[in-house]
MARVOTOR-280658 format. One record per residue (C-alpha): residue in three letters; chain; x, y negated, z negated. Coordinates in pm, whole numbers. Example, Ala and Ser with C-alpha at 12.3 -4.5 7.8 and 13.67 -1.06 7.14 Angstrom:
PT, rest, kette, c1, c2, c3
PT, ala, A, 1230, 450, -780
PT, ser, A, 1367, 106, -714
This chain:
PT, rest, kette, c1, c2, c3
PT, met, A, 2726, 7492, 4961
PT, asn, A, 2467, 7694, 5146
PT, pro, A, 2589, 7866, 5463
PT, leu, A, 2519, 7704, 5812
PT, gln, A, 2382, 7853, 6120
PT, tyr, A, 2363, 7549, 6359
PT, ala, A, 2629, 7320, 6532
PT, leu, A, 2619, 7012, 6713
PT, lys, A, 2839, 6978, 7019
PT, glu, A, 3081, 6701, 7058
PT, trp, A, 3394, 6634, 7264
PT, ala, A, 3691, 6797, 7099
PT, val, A, 3905, 6459, 7062
PT, val, A, 3606, 6323, 6874
PT, cys, A, 3578, 6651, 6653
PT, arg, A, 3959, 6601, 6577
PT, ala, A, 3916, 6238, 6473
PT, leu, A, 3651, 6342, 6252
PT, ala, A, 3832, 6629, 6123
PT, glu, A, 4146, 6412, 6027
PT, gly, A, 3914, 6141, 5865
PT, arg, A, 3989, 5869, 6146
PT, gln, A, 3617, 5867, 6223
PT, ser, A, 3290, 5935, 6046
PT, leu, A, 3036, 5847, 6273
PT, leu, A, 2861, 6006, 6577
PT, leu, A, 2678, 5825, 6867
PT, arg, A, 2416, 6034, 7021
PT, lys, A, 2189, 5962, 7322
PT, gly, A, 2070, 6293, 7415
PT, gly, A, 2156, 6538, 7682
PT, ile, A, 1972, 6637, 7999
PT, ala, A, 1885, 6994, 7833
PT, glu, A, 1730, 6813, 7541
PT, lys, A, 1371, 6935, 7466
PT, thr, A, 1245, 6581, 7493
PT, gly, A, 1529, 6412, 7692
PT, gln, A, 1611, 6231, 7374
PT, phe, A, 1850, 6313, 7064
PT, gln, A, 1635, 6458, 6774
PT, ile, A, 1793, 6499, 6447
PT, glu, A, 1709, 6858, 6394
PT, his, A, 1959, 6934, 6112
PT, glu, A, 2115, 6713, 5824
PT, arg, A, 2415, 6964, 5811
PT, phe, A, 2598, 7131, 6098
PT, trp, A, 2914, 7248, 6216
PT, leu, A, 3107, 7045, 6464
PT, phe, A, 3142, 7248, 6769
PT, pro, A, 3418, 7088, 7001
PT, thr, A, 3347, 7095, 7363
PT, tyr, A, 3580, 7010, 7670
PT, val, A, 3323, 6969, 7931
PT, his, A, 3280, 6564, 8013
PT, gln, A, 3582, 6482, 7774
PT, gln, A, 3802, 6242, 7990
PT, arg, A, 4082, 6012, 7932
PT, glu, A, 3866, 5705, 8039
PT, gly, A, 3614, 5816, 7767
PT, ile, A, 3855, 5725, 7467
PT, val, A, 4073, 5446, 7350
PT, ala, A, 4425, 5434, 7503
PT, glu, A, 4567, 5507, 7168
PT, glu, A, 4406, 5852, 7165
PT, ala, A, 4551, 5975, 7512
PT, ala, A, 4851, 6169, 7333
PT, arg, A, 4610, 6346, 7122
PT, leu, A, 4370, 6439, 7407
PT, glu, A, 4664, 6617, 7569
PT, gln, A, 4752, 6785, 7262
PT, ile, A, 4378, 6897, 7212
PT, glu, A, 4395, 7025, 7537
PT, ala, A, 4702, 7216, 7477
PT, glu, A, 4578, 7362, 7164
PT, arg, A, 4248, 7459, 7313
PT, pro, A, 4130, 7802, 7199
PT, pro, A, 4151, 8087, 7454
PT, glu, A, 3854, 8104, 7731
PT, gly, A, 3553, 8232, 7569
PT, val, A, 3627, 8145, 7219
PT, ala, A, 3455, 7858, 7017
PT, arg, A, 3647, 7786, 6738
PT, leu, A, 3484, 7606, 6411
PT, thr, A, 3674, 7467, 6135
PT, his, A, 3471, 7151, 6007
PT, phe, A, 3127, 7074, 5926
PT, ala, A, 2931, 6752, 5880
PT, glu, A, 2622, 6593, 5664
PT, ile, A, 2448, 6298, 5814
PT, lys, A, 2452, 6024, 5534
PT, ala, A, 2274, 5774, 5719
PT, ala, A, 2110, 5694, 6052
PT, tyr, A, 2071, 5408, 6275
PT, arg, A, 1875, 5331, 6574
PT, val, A, 2049, 5055, 6759
PT, glu, A, 1861, 4886, 7047
PT, glu, A, 2124, 4608, 7122
PT, leu, A, 2484, 4695, 7297
PT, tyr, A, 2637, 4403, 7068
PT, ala, A, 2553, 4594, 6751
PT, val, A, 2729, 4928, 6883
PT, glu, A, 3013, 4726, 7007
PT, lys, A, 3062, 4593, 6632
PT, leu, A, 3180, 4951, 6562
PT, ala, A, 3480, 4914, 6771
PT, gly, A, 3779, 5041, 6558
PT, leu, A, 3561, 5280, 6370
PT, his, A, 3565, 5553, 6638
PT, val, A, 3756, 5680, 6928
PT, trp, A, 3530, 5604, 7229
PT, ser, A, 3632, 5388, 7504
PT, ala, A, 3421, 5050, 7533
PT, lys, A, 3318, 5185, 7865
PT, ala, A, 3224, 5540, 7729
PT, val, A, 3009, 5358, 7469
PT, glu, A, 2823, 5144, 7688
PT, ser, A, 2774, 5442, 7933
PT, arg, A, 2612, 5632, 7615
PT, phe, A, 2399, 5331, 7539
PT, ser, A, 2257, 5269, 7892
PT, tyr, A, 2204, 5633, 7994
PT, arg, A, 1821, 5673, 8067
PT, gly, A, 1743, 5334, 7929
PT, ser, A, 1903, 5121, 7626
PT, gly, A, 1949, 5232, 7293
PT, leu, A, 2147, 5481, 7076
PT, tyr, A, 2156, 5676, 6750
PT, val, A, 2459, 5601, 6520
PT, leu, A, 2512, 5883, 6249
PT, ala, A, 2713, 5804, 5949
PT, val, A, 2871, 6179, 5866
PT, arg, A, 3065, 6293, 5579
PT, val, A, 3289, 6574, 5725
PT, tyr, A, 3428, 6894, 5535
PT, arg, A, 3733, 7149, 5619
PT, ser, A, 3593, 7477, 5591
PT, ala, A, 3796, 7729, 5364
PT, glu, A, 3826, 7920, 5709
PT, thr, A, 3832, 7914, 6054
PT, phe, A, 3584, 8085, 6254
PT, asp, A, 3660, 8187, 6615
PT, leu, A, 3313, 8279, 6787
PT, pro, A, 3208, 8399, 7118
PT, asp, A, 3138, 8121, 7343
PT, lys, A, 2813, 8227, 7469
PT, gln, A, 2616, 8117, 7772
PT, glu, A, 2339, 7996, 7549
PT, tyr, A, 2556, 7744, 7398
PT, ala, A, 2662, 7596, 7725
PT, gly, A, 2476, 7279, 7902
PT, cys, A, 2408, 6935, 7797
PT, arg, A, 2248, 6985, 7464
PT, ser, A, 2333, 6874, 7124
PT, trp, A, 2233, 7148, 6918
PT, val, A, 2336, 7523, 6931
PT, glu, A, 2218, 7806, 6698
PT, leu, A, 2477, 8037, 6618
PT, asp, A, 2437, 8408, 6576
PT, arg, A, 2472, 8400, 6219
PT, ala, A, 2520, 8156, 5921
PT, leu, A, 2866, 8087, 5833
PT, pro, A, 2981, 8026, 5472
PT, thr, A, 3084, 7693, 5364
PT, glu, A, 3187, 7751, 4999
PT, glu, A, 3523, 7584, 4881
PT, ala, A, 3513, 7351, 5169
PT, lys, A, 3697, 7003, 5087
PT, pro, A, 3582, 6671, 5209
PT, val, A, 3836, 6499, 5492
PT, met, A, 3797, 6158, 5289
PT, thr, A, 3789, 6074, 4928
PT, asp, A, 3465, 5964, 4794
PT, glu, A, 3577, 5613, 4733
PT, ala, A, 3688, 5580, 5080
PT, phe, A, 3353, 5729, 5235
PT, ala, A, 3180, 5486, 4980
PT, asn, A, 3343, 5189, 5103
PT, leu, A, 3296, 5313, 5494
PT, met, A, 2938, 5354, 5405
PT, arg, A, 2899, 4982, 5292
PT, thr, A, 3069, 4893, 5613
PT, phe, A, 2824, 5074, 5833
PT, asp, A, 2531, 4928, 5630
PT, leu, A, 2676, 4554, 5651
PT, leu, A, 2694, 4633, 6051
PT, leu, A, 2409, 4808, 6108
PT, ala, A, 2048, 4863, 5946
PT, pro, A, 1978, 5206, 5839
PT, thr, A, 1657, 5389, 5919
PT, ala, A, 1502, 5730, 5801
PT, phe, A, 1586, 6051, 5962
PT, ala, A, 1404, 6300, 5763
């Protein structure tokens, strides 16, 4: 696989669920620092960039509370961004009705309140990205630079990081079954 130089910022607790194969989707709306104010799929492959800003117990399902505490305890030292996993977008869905996103409960770790908040922020609608996640053969500790800060989805790293010998966190069969579930619950849209 080719090296990757871009990363997508997401709550560390969500990155852990993705890394452990307990979740294979991302819900995106766009941050205040986004170029257009809306989320744009700028890269189909990207590093998962765990963030600790805005992450809170009320934002996740109750079953994840202990993991959130563990993740906070294992947080890298101040000024370090630790990258261990990357993802590939396999399908993108633009969801215009809250009930459609609510059908995904149990397939992610966000609380119903957090999902509704993301859906309603700056108008209705949300992107659901089905992603295949890979564990990198090595861990990368990078300086957590000021240009990575802020409410933006994408960050460009100083250099491309190698992805050779990475292993998927889910088997091919399990991921194919999950993709069928997503397609049954949501209608795919083009993202290229």
